[in-house]
N, C-alpha and C positions, 0 to 999 in steps of 0.2 A: 400342752403336755397332758398325756393320757396316764391317769393314775388309778390303780386298782387298789381298793380297800378291803383287807381281810376282816373277817368277822370280829376278831378280837379288838380291833381299832375301833369298829363302829360300837361295840359294847363298852369300850372305855368311855366313849363320848356319851352314850345314852345313860349309862349307869354311873357317870361321873367318878369312875375308878381313879383313885390316886395311886401313885404319883403320874398316871397317864393321861388323865383328862385333859389337861391344857394343851398337850401336843395334838391330841385327837380334835380338839376344839378348833385349833388353828388351821389344821388340814381341812376340816369341813368348811370353816370360814373362807379359805382360799377358793374352794369349790362354789360356795355361795356368791362370792365376788368375781367368779368366772375367771380367776388367774390359772386354775387348772380344770381339767375335765376328770370328774371322778366316776368310777364303775365299782360296782359290787355284783355278786351273783344273787340270783333268787334264793338260793340255798341260804345265803347270809341273812337275808329279810325274814326267811321263815325261822332260822334259828334265833334271831333277835326277838322276834314276836313270841316265841315259845317260852324263851328264858325270862322275858319281861312280862309274861302274862299275869304274874302275881300283883302287878301294879294296876290291873284293871283294863279291861278291852279298850275304854275310851282313850285312856292315856296312850296305850300302845298304838293304837290307830292314829291318833293325832301326831304322835312323834314319827311314826313310819311314814305317813303321808307328807309330813314336812321333809324328811330326809329325801324321799322319792321326787320331791320338787327340785332338789339340789343335785342329786346324783343320778346316774343312768344304771341300769341293770343290763347285765351280760346275758347272752344266750346260754342255754343249756340244752343242747340237742342230743340226739344219738350219737354222733360222731365224737362229741366231747366225752360221754360216758364211756364209750369204747376205748378212747385213748387214755382217759383216767385209769380205767381198770387194767389196761396193758401197759402202764407206765411203772417206772421205778419208785414213784412216791410210795411211802409207807402208809400214808393216811389217805384215804379216798376222798374226803371233803377237800384236803388241800389240793389234791390232784384235780379235782372238778374246778376248783377255783383258778388254779393255774392255767388249766387249758381253756376255761372261759375268758381269762384275762388275756390270754395269748390271741385267741380269736378277735378281741376287740383292739388288738395291736397295742396294748398297754406298754408304756415305756418303763414303768416301775410298779412293783408290788409292794404295799406298805403293810407291814405286819410286825407284831412283837415276837412271833415265833419264826425267826429267820431260818433257823435249822430245818424246819419242816418243808423248805423250799430249796434245799441244796441241789436239787435237779433241775432247777429253773435255768432257762436261758435269758429270762427277763431279770432285770436288775432287781434286787431286793433290798429294802431298806427298813429299818425301824421308823417310826414316826419322828423320832429326834434326828436321826440321820438325815432323812428327807427335808426336815426343815432347816437343819444346819447347812446343807448343800444349796438350797434353794432360796432361802429368805435372807436378804442382807442384814 
């Protein structure tokens, strides 16, 4: 299964934000155990690094490199930008994530902001929904 992780899910994991940390950790663990194939966009990695820079460059570098050993990055090419700007999505970042997830043939986008993906033809789940549907 190909799973796209929205920035907020990754931040929940990195920042151990409650009450969302455990579900994001479970999904990252599934990727690490190769039960699912996880993707995110380069924009997510950049945003995470920017937000986490207050913790110091070495910590951000180590956490990001560890994450990149577990998940894959999607492409962000000219066609994705054009599609995003011409789409019905209100938020350009969400549109970029959607179209990059679509290009990787993601089966599901996992986000806590499901309303931001109302124009998606890809299944949208919160982390909890995804885990409840997929984990026995």
